[in-house]
C-alpha positions as a Markdown table, in Angstrom:
| # | Residue | x | y | z |
|---|---|---|---|---|
| 1 | Met | -82.9 | 19.3 | -218.7 |
| 2 | Gly | -81.9 | 21.7 | -216.0 |
| 3 | Tyr | -80.4 | 22.2 | -212.6 |
| 4 | Asn | -83.1 | 21.1 | -210.1 |
| 5 | Ser | -80.9 | 21.2 | -207.0 |
| 6 | Ile | -78.3 | 24.0 | -206.5 |
| 7 | Met | -75.8 | 24.0 | -203.6 |
| 8 | Val | -74.2 | 27.2 | -202.6 |
| 9 | Asn | -71.1 | 27.1 | -200.4 |
| 10 | Leu | -70.9 | 30.1 | -198.1 |
| 11 | Gln | -68.0 | 31.5 | -196.1 |
| 12 | Pro | -68.8 | 32.2 | -192.5 |
| 13 | Gly | -67.4 | 35.5 | -191.2 |
| 14 | Arg | -67.3 | 37.0 | -194.8 |
| 15 | Thr | -69.8 | 38.6 | -197.1 |
| 16 | Asn | -71.4 | 36.2 | -199.6 |
| 17 | Thr | -73.4 | 38.8 | -201.5 |
| 18 | Ala | -72.1 | 37.9 | -205.1 |
| 19 | Ala | -72.5 | 34.1 | -204.7 |
| 20 | Leu | -75.9 | 34.5 | -203.3 |
| 21 | Ala | -77.1 | 36.9 | -206.0 |
| 22 | Val | -76.1 | 34.5 | -208.7 |
| 23 | Ala | -77.5 | 31.5 | -206.9 |
| 24 | Gly | -80.8 | 33.3 | -206.6 |
| 25 | Asp | -80.8 | 34.1 | -210.3 |
| 26 | Leu | -80.0 | 30.5 | -211.2 |
| 27 | Ala | -82.8 | 29.3 | -208.8 |
| 28 | Glu | -85.3 | 31.5 | -210.6 |
| 29 | Gln | -84.1 | 30.5 | -214.1 |
| 30 | Phe | -84.5 | 26.8 | -213.3 |
| 31 | Gly | -87.1 | 26.7 | -210.6 |
| 32 | Ala | -84.5 | 25.0 | -208.4 |
| 33 | His | -84.2 | 23.9 | -204.8 |
| 34 | Val | -81.3 | 25.7 | -203.2 |
| 35 | Phe | -79.4 | 24.5 | -200.2 |
| 36 | Gly | -76.7 | 26.4 | -198.4 |
| 37 | Val | -73.6 | 24.8 | -196.8 |
| 38 | Ala | -71.4 | 26.7 | -194.3 |
| 39 | Leu | -68.7 | 24.8 | -192.5 |
| 40 | Cys | -65.8 | 26.1 | -190.5 |
| 41 | Arg | -63.0 | 24.6 | -188.4 |
| 42 | Pro | -62.4 | 25.7 | -184.8 |
| 43 | Met | -59.2 | 27.5 | -183.9 |
| 44 | Glu | -56.3 | 25.1 | -183.1 |
| 45 | Val | -55.0 | 26.1 | -179.8 |
| 46 | Thr | -51.8 | 24.7 | -178.2 |
| 47 | Ser | -50.7 | 25.6 | -174.7 |
| 48 | Thr | -49.4 | 23.9 | -171.6 |
| 49 | Glu | -52.0 | 25.8 | -169.6 |
| 50 | Thr | -55.2 | 23.7 | -169.6 |
| 51 | Tyr | -57.4 | 26.6 | -168.3 |
| 52 | Leu | -56.1 | 28.8 | -171.1 |
| 53 | Ile | -56.8 | 26.3 | -173.8 |
| 54 | Ser | -60.4 | 25.8 | -172.5 |
| 55 | Asp | -61.1 | 29.5 | -172.3 |
| 56 | Leu | -59.7 | 30.2 | -175.8 |
| 57 | Ala | -61.6 | 27.2 | -177.3 |
| 58 | Ala | -64.8 | 28.3 | -175.7 |
| 59 | Arg | -64.5 | 31.8 | -177.0 |
| 60 | Asp | -63.6 | 30.7 | -180.5 |
| 61 | Arg | -66.5 | 28.2 | -180.7 |
| 62 | Glu | -68.9 | 31.0 | -179.6 |
| 63 | Thr | -67.5 | 33.3 | -182.3 |
| 64 | Arg | -67.9 | 30.6 | -184.9 |
| 65 | Gln | -71.4 | 29.8 | -183.9 |
| 66 | Leu | -72.4 | 33.5 | -184.2 |
| 67 | Glu | -70.8 | 33.6 | -187.6 |
| 68 | Leu | -72.7 | 30.6 | -188.8 |
| 69 | Leu | -76.0 | 32.1 | -187.5 |
| 70 | Ala | -75.3 | 35.3 | -189.4 |
| 71 | Thr | -74.4 | 33.4 | -192.5 |
| 72 | Glu | -77.7 | 31.4 | -192.3 |
| 73 | Gln | -79.6 | 34.7 | -191.9 |
| 74 | Glu | -77.8 | 36.1 | -195.0 |
| 75 | Phe | -78.6 | 33.0 | -197.0 |
| 76 | Arg | -82.3 | 32.9 | -196.1 |
| 77 | Gln | -82.8 | 36.7 | -196.7 |
| 78 | Ala | -81.1 | 36.5 | -200.1 |
| 79 | Met | -83.0 | 33.4 | -201.2 |
| 80 | Ser | -86.4 | 34.5 | -199.9 |
| 81 | Gly | -89.0 | 34.1 | -202.7 |
| 82 | Arg | -86.4 | 33.1 | -205.3 |
| 83 | Ala | -86.0 | 29.3 | -204.8 |
| 84 | Lys | -88.5 | 26.5 | -205.1 |
| 85 | Ser | -87.4 | 25.4 | -201.6 |
| 86 | Leu | -84.5 | 25.9 | -199.3 |
| 87 | Gly | -82.2 | 23.7 | -197.3 |
| 88 | Trp | -79.4 | 24.5 | -194.8 |
| 89 | His | -76.5 | 22.8 | -193.2 |
| 90 | Ala | -73.9 | 24.4 | -191.0 |
| 91 | Ala | -71.3 | 23.0 | -188.6 |
| 92 | Ile | -68.1 | 23.5 | -186.8 |
| 93 | Thr | -66.0 | 20.5 | -187.7 |
| 94 | Leu | -62.5 | 19.1 | -187.4 |
| 95 | Glu | -62.9 | 17.4 | -190.8 |
| 96 | Asp | -61.0 | 18.5 | -193.9 |
| 97 | Leu | -63.3 | 21.3 | -195.1 |
| 98 | Ala | -63.0 | 20.7 | -198.8 |
| 99 | Arg | -63.9 | 17.0 | -198.3 |
| 100 | Ala | -66.7 | 17.8 | -195.9 |
| 101 | Ile | -68.2 | 20.5 | -198.1 |
| 102 | Ser | -67.9 | 18.3 | -201.2 |
| 103 | Asp | -69.7 | 15.4 | -199.5 |
| 104 | His | -72.9 | 17.6 | -199.6 |
| 105 | Ala | -72.6 | 17.9 | -203.4 |
| 106 | Arg | -73.9 | 14.4 | -203.7 |
| 107 | Ser | -77.4 | 15.9 | -203.8 |
| 108 | Ala | -76.6 | 18.9 | -206.1 |
| 109 | Asp | -76.7 | 19.3 | -209.9 |
| 110 | Leu | -74.6 | 22.5 | -209.6 |
| 111 | Val | -72.3 | 24.0 | -207.0 |
| 112 | Val | -72.0 | 27.8 | -206.6 |
| 113 | Val | -68.9 | 29.2 | -204.9 |
| 114 | Gly | -67.3 | 32.5 | -204.4 |
| 115 | Ala | -64.0 | 33.1 | -206.2 |
| 116 | Ser | -60.8 | 32.5 | -204.4 |
| 117 | Arg | -58.9 | 35.7 | -205.0 |
| 118 | His | -58.9 | 36.8 | -201.3 |
| 119 | Arg | -57.8 | 33.4 | -200.0 |
| 120 | Ser | -54.6 | 33.6 | -198.0 |
| 121 | Cys | -52.2 | 31.1 | -196.6 |
| 122 | Phe | -52.6 | 33.1 | -193.4 |
| 123 | Asp | -56.3 | 32.4 | -193.1 |
| 124 | Val | -57.1 | 31.2 | -189.5 |
| 125 | Pro | -58.8 | 28.8 | -189.5 |
| 126 | Pro | -58.0 | 27.8 | -193.1 |
| 127 | Arg | -60.8 | 27.6 | -195.7 |
| 128 | Pro | -60.9 | 25.6 | -198.9 |
| 129 | Ser | -60.4 | 27.4 | -202.3 |
| 130 | Ala | -62.7 | 27.1 | -205.3 |
| 131 | Gly | -60.0 | 24.9 | -206.8 |
| 132 | Asp | -60.2 | 22.5 | -203.9 |
| 133 | Leu | -64.0 | 22.1 | -204.5 |
| 134 | Val | -63.7 | 21.8 | -208.2 |
| 135 | Met | -61.3 | 18.8 | -207.7 |
| 136 | Arg | -63.5 | 17.1 | -205.1 |
| 137 | Thr | -67.2 | 17.7 | -205.8 |
| 138 | Gly | -67.7 | 15.7 | -208.9 |
| 139 | Arg | -70.2 | 18.4 | -210.0 |
| 140 | Pro | -69.9 | 21.4 | -212.2 |
| 141 | Val | -68.8 | 24.4 | -210.1 |
| 142 | Phe | -70.1 | 27.9 | -210.9 |
| 143 | Val | -67.4 | 30.4 | -209.6 |
| 144 | Val | -68.6 | 33.9 | -208.8 |
| 145 | Pro | -66.1 | 36.8 | -208.4 |
| 146 | Asp | -67.1 | 39.2 | -205.6 |
| 147 | Thr | -67.6 | 42.1 | -208.1 |
| 148 | Val | -70.5 | 40.3 | -209.9 |
| 149 | Lys | -74.0 | 41.7 | -209.2 |
| 150 | Gln | -76.1 | 39.2 | -211.1 |
| 151 | Leu | -76.2 | 36.3 | -213.4 |
| 152 | Ser | -75.8 | 37.3 | -217.1 |
| 153 | Leu | -76.2 | 34.9 | -220.0 |
| 154 | Gly | -75.9 | 37.4 | -222.8 |
| 155 | His | -72.8 | 35.8 | -224.3 |
| 156 | Val | -71.3 | 32.5 | -223.0 |
| 157 | Leu | -67.8 | 31.6 | -224.1 |
| 158 | Val | -66.9 | 27.9 | -224.2 |
| 159 | Ala | -63.2 | 27.6 | -223.8 |
| 160 | Trp | -62.4 | 24.4 | -225.7 |
| 161 | Lys | -59.3 | 22.3 | -225.2 |
| 162 | Asp | -59.7 | 18.9 | -226.9 |
| 163 | Gly | -59.8 | 16.6 | -223.9 |
| 164 | Arg | -62.0 | 15.0 | -221.3 |
| 165 | Glu | -62.4 | 18.0 | -219.0 |
| 166 | Ala | -63.7 | 20.3 | -221.7 |
| 167 | Arg | -66.1 | 17.6 | -223.0 |
| 168 | Arg | -67.4 | 17.2 | -219.5 |
| 169 | Ala | -67.8 | 20.9 | -219.0 |
| 170 | Val | -69.7 | 21.6 | -222.2 |
| 171 | Ala | -72.1 | 18.7 | -221.4 |
| 172 | Asp | -72.6 | 20.0 | -217.8 |
| 173 | Ala | -73.3 | 23.5 | -219.1 |
| 174 | Arg | -76.0 | 22.6 | -221.7 |
| 175 | Pro | -78.9 | 24.0 | -219.5 |
| 176 | Leu | -77.1 | 27.3 | -219.3 |
| 177 | Leu | -76.1 | 27.3 | -222.9 |
| 178 | Ala | -79.7 | 26.7 | -223.9 |
| 179 | Lys | -80.7 | 29.9 | -222.1 |
| 180 | Ala | -77.8 | 32.1 | -223.4 |
| 181 | Arg | -78.6 | 34.7 | -226.1 |
| 182 | Arg | -75.2 | 33.9 | -227.8 |
| 183 | Val | -72.7 | 31.1 | -227.5 |
| 184 | Thr | -69.2 | 31.0 | -228.9 |
| 185 | Val | -66.9 | 27.9 | -228.8 |
| 186 | Val | -63.3 | 29.0 | -228.9 |
| 187 | Glu | -60.0 | 27.1 | -229.0 |
| 188 | Ile | -56.7 | 28.8 | -228.4 |
| 189 | Ser | -54.2 | 27.0 | -230.7 |
| 190 | Ala | -50.6 | 27.3 | -231.7 |
| 191 | Ala | -50.3 | 28.8 | -235.2 |
| 192 | Glu | -49.4 | 25.5 | -236.7 |
| 193 | Asp | -52.4 | 23.8 | -235.1 |
| 194 | Leu | -55.0 | 26.3 | -236.1 |
| 195 | Ala | -56.6 | 24.1 | -238.7 |
| 196 | Asp | -57.1 | 21.4 | -236.1 |
| 197 | Gly | -58.5 | 24.0 | -233.8 |
| 198 | Arg | -61.1 | 25.1 | -236.4 |
| 199 | Phe | -62.1 | 21.4 | -236.9 |
| 200 | His | -62.5 | 20.8 | -233.2 |
| 201 | Val | -64.7 | 23.8 | -232.5 |
| 202 | Ser | -66.8 | 23.2 | -235.6 |
| 203 | Glu | -67.6 | 19.7 | -234.4 |
| 204 | Val | -68.5 | 21.0 | -231.0 |
| 205 | Val | -70.8 | 23.6 | -232.6 |
| 206 | Ala | -72.4 | 20.8 | -234.7 |
| 207 | Trp | -73.0 | 18.7 | -231.5 |
| 208 | Leu | -74.6 | 21.6 | -229.7 |
| 209 | Ser | -76.8 | 22.3 | -232.7 |
| 210 | Arg | -78.1 | 18.7 | -232.5 |
| 211 | His | -79.2 | 19.6 | -229.0 |
| 212 | Gly | -81.0 | 22.7 | -230.2 |
| 213 | Ile | -78.3 | 25.2 | -229.1 |
| 214 | Ala | -77.0 | 27.6 | -231.7 |
| 215 | Ala | -73.3 | 28.5 | -231.3 |
| 216 | Glu | -70.5 | 30.1 | -233.2 |
| 217 | Ala | -67.0 | 28.6 | -233.8 |
| 218 | Leu | -63.8 | 30.5 | -233.2 |
| 219 | Ala | -60.2 | 29.3 | -233.4 |
| 220 | Val | -57.6 | 31.8 | -232.3 |
| 221 | Ala | -53.8 | 31.6 | -232.6 |
| 222 | Gly | -52.1 | 32.0 | -229.3 |
| 223 | Gly | -48.7 | 31.7 | -227.7 |
| 224 | Ala | -47.7 | 29.8 | -224.6 |
| 225 | Asp | -49.9 | 31.8 | -222.3 |
| 226 | Ala | -53.4 | 30.5 | -223.2 |
| 227 | Ala | -54.9 | 32.1 | -220.1 |
| 228 | Ala | -53.9 | 35.6 | -221.1 |
| 229 | Arg | -55.1 | 35.0 | -224.7 |
| 230 | Leu | -58.4 | 33.7 | -223.4 |
| 231 | Lys | -58.9 | 36.7 | -221.3 |
| 232 | Leu | -58.3 | 39.0 | -224.3 |
| 233 | Val | -60.8 | 37.0 | -226.4 |
| 234 | Ala | -63.4 | 37.1 | -223.6 |
| 235 | Ala | -63.0 | 40.9 | -223.4 |
| 236 | Asp | -63.1 | 41.3 | -227.2 |
| 237 | Gln | -66.2 | 39.1 | -227.3 |
| 238 | Thr | -67.8 | 40.9 | -224.3 |
| 239 | Ala | -68.4 | 37.5 | -222.7 |
| 240 | Asp | -70.5 | 37.2 | -219.5 |
| 241 | Leu | -69.6 | 33.7 | -218.6 |
| 242 | Ile | -66.8 | 31.3 | -219.5 |
| 243 | Val | -67.3 | 27.5 | -219.5 |
| 244 | Ala | -64.2 | 25.5 | -219.2 |
| 245 | Gly | -62.7 | 22.2 | -218.3 |
| 246 | Ala | -60.7 | 22.4 | -215.1 |
| 247 | Tyr | -57.1 | 21.2 | -214.6 |
| 248 | Ala | -56.4 | 19.7 | -218.0 |
| 249 | His | -52.8 | 19.9 | -217.0 |
| 250 | Ser | -51.8 | 18.6 | -213.6 |
| 251 | Arg | -52.9 | 20.8 | -210.7 |
| 252 | Leu | -49.3 | 21.3 | -209.7 |
| 253 | Gln | -48.4 | 22.5 | -213.1 |
| 254 | Glu | -51.3 | 24.9 | -213.0 |
| 255 | Trp | -50.3 | 26.5 | -209.7 |
| 256 | Val | -46.6 | 26.6 | -210.3 |
| 257 | Met | -46.6 | 27.7 | -214.0 |
| 258 | Gly | -50.0 | 29.3 | -214.3 |
| 259 | Gly | -52.8 | 28.1 | -216.5 |
| 260 | Val | -56.4 | 28.7 | -217.6 |
| 261 | Thr | -58.0 | 27.1 | -214.5 |
| 262 | Arg | -55.9 | 29.1 | -212.1 |
| 263 | Asp | -56.7 | 32.3 | -214.0 |
| 264 | Leu | -60.4 | 31.6 | -214.0 |
| 265 | Leu | -60.5 | 30.8 | -210.3 |
| 266 | Leu | -58.2 | 33.6 | -209.1 |
| 267 | His | -58.0 | 36.5 | -211.5 |
| 268 | Ser | -61.2 | 36.7 | -213.6 |
| 269 | Asp | -63.8 | 39.5 | -213.3 |
| 270 | Ile | -66.5 | 37.4 | -214.9 |
| 271 | Cys | -68.2 | 34.2 | -213.8 |
| 272 | Ser | -67.0 | 30.8 | -214.9 |
| 273 | Met | -68.4 | 27.4 | -214.8 |
| 274 | Val | -65.8 | 24.7 | -214.6 |
| 275 | Ser | -65.9 | 20.9 | -214.5 |
| 276 | His | -63.2 | 18.3 | -213.8 |
């Protein structure tokens, strides 16, 4: 079992060094085919002057095309000699970008994306966030902060929350967990639920063992801010990667009130693999 086909989503007009470095490492680990996807929307121009609209649109399209060519060159240079084979798709499109990018995940086992921390509501044209892709792809998404230099599987932390999303995530992550030097399954529980937390993680550890993956169980008492507690646990455990289910709460709750998914996608300095 592994990841035979890896999709990496690239941002035209921005550096993709971190995502490409990790995608290359994953390709070497699993002998995978890697295909890059780079899509962008044209600038939306409104004016009563037809000649002005035409000129601005033409200049914008030329800029976008040059950015896509530069992104393809970046992709091919970064992947040279690292992947079993390469594929590429780039386009300027009026489609919803998250939907258009996610459509390409139909042929991927794993999707690699850059973290969303620099995304702004003032982006022109707008670009989808990692959260958008997590919700739409139907595939595990490997989120890479821009400070990461390479894939590290020294210690993988499975953030367990007893529900569908976490079960999906740990199953999706089995190929990575099998290659990790150390795996810890941790649940952040209220003090009164700590006994239940210990039981949950012990069962997950037993399930992993039946798949030939050695793991440790850890239940930690935490307050209302599970994301902050998880970050402290990850630092204390010197974790290199966090595996988690995405949006166990509603996405609106996550964005308004904060949550583990939002923290992993926006504020983490280590890689995360999330499934919804």
